N, C-alpha and C positions, 0 to 999 in steps of 0.2 A: 622366445621371450614370453612373458606373462601379459595377459590382457586383463586390465582392471577397470571395471565400469566406474565412472565418476560423473558427478554433476557439477557444472561450473555455475557459480552464482555471481551476479553483478550486484553488489551491495553498495549502493551509493550513500552519500551522506543524507540520512533521514533525520528529520528534526521532530521531536515530540512537541505537538502543538497543544495538547490538552490531556490532563490526567483525570479520569472519571473514577469516582469512588462509590462504594455502596451507600454511604451516607447521603451524598448529593444526588446521584443518578440512579441508584438501585442496582448497580453492577460495577465490577472492577474492570477497567479497560484503559488503554492508552490510545490516543489518536496520533498517528504518525503522518507527516507530510513530506513530500519529495517532489523534485522537478521544478526548478525555478521558472517563473513566468512573469510577464510584465503586468502591471497593475490594471491596465485597460482590459485585460482578458478575463478578469474576475468581476463578479457582481458586488454590489455594496455590502450585502450581508456577509459574503465570504471574506472581503477585505476587512470588515470590522472584526470578524472573529479572529483573524490573524494579527491585526494591529493591536488588539487587546493584550496580546502576549508579546508584542514587539518582535514579530517574526516576519521575514520577507514573504512576499506572495509566492505560494506554492500551488502547483497544478493539481496534484493528487493528494487527497486526505483519506486515510484508511484507519479503521479501528481494529485493535487486537485485544482480546481478553487476556488478562494477566491475573496471577494469584495474589501478588502483593504490589499494589500501586505505589507504595511508599519508596520503592527502589528507583522510581523514575521522577524526573523533574521536568517542568515545561522549559523548552529551549535546549534540552540535552540532545546531543548528536549521537545517533546510532550508526556505526559503520562496521566494517569487517572485523575490527578488533573485538567486537562483542561476541564472536564465535571462537571456539577452540578447535584445533585440528581433530578430525574424526567425529565431531559432534553430529548427531542425527537431527534432521529438521524435516518439517512437513512442507511440501511444495504443492501449490495448486496452480492450474493453468488458467488462461484467460477465457477459454471457451471449451465446450465439450466437442469431441469428435463426431462428425456426422457421416463418416464413411464416404463411399463414392456416390455422388448424387448427380441427377440430371440438371439441365440448364434451368428448368422452372424452379427447382428448389435452390440451386446454388446462386443464381443471379436474379431471382424474382421475376423472371420472364413470364408473360401471360401466353395463353394459347392463342391460336389464330381466330379468325372471325367466326 
């Protein structure tokens, strides 16, 4: 058989919480939120930012630069239907690799007396 390398993506329902334009903010970007959370876990400024757009509380807010912000609306849901089969995407990890490390580096242990 053939071995084909693939990358599996989990694309949840991401909600556009803010559209930033060059006129208002100096650059074009969209702010995307995902991960539902209770209201008690967010601060008042975070809740106010989301309630201004009538969006439920979200745990993560990330910004992505776009070429044309007019294609996006606040409250629009992004999911796996936004991609086509065979489309190339850029994926970044959560942290950089640090290789094999000792206990002091890995677990922040201190040396003896």
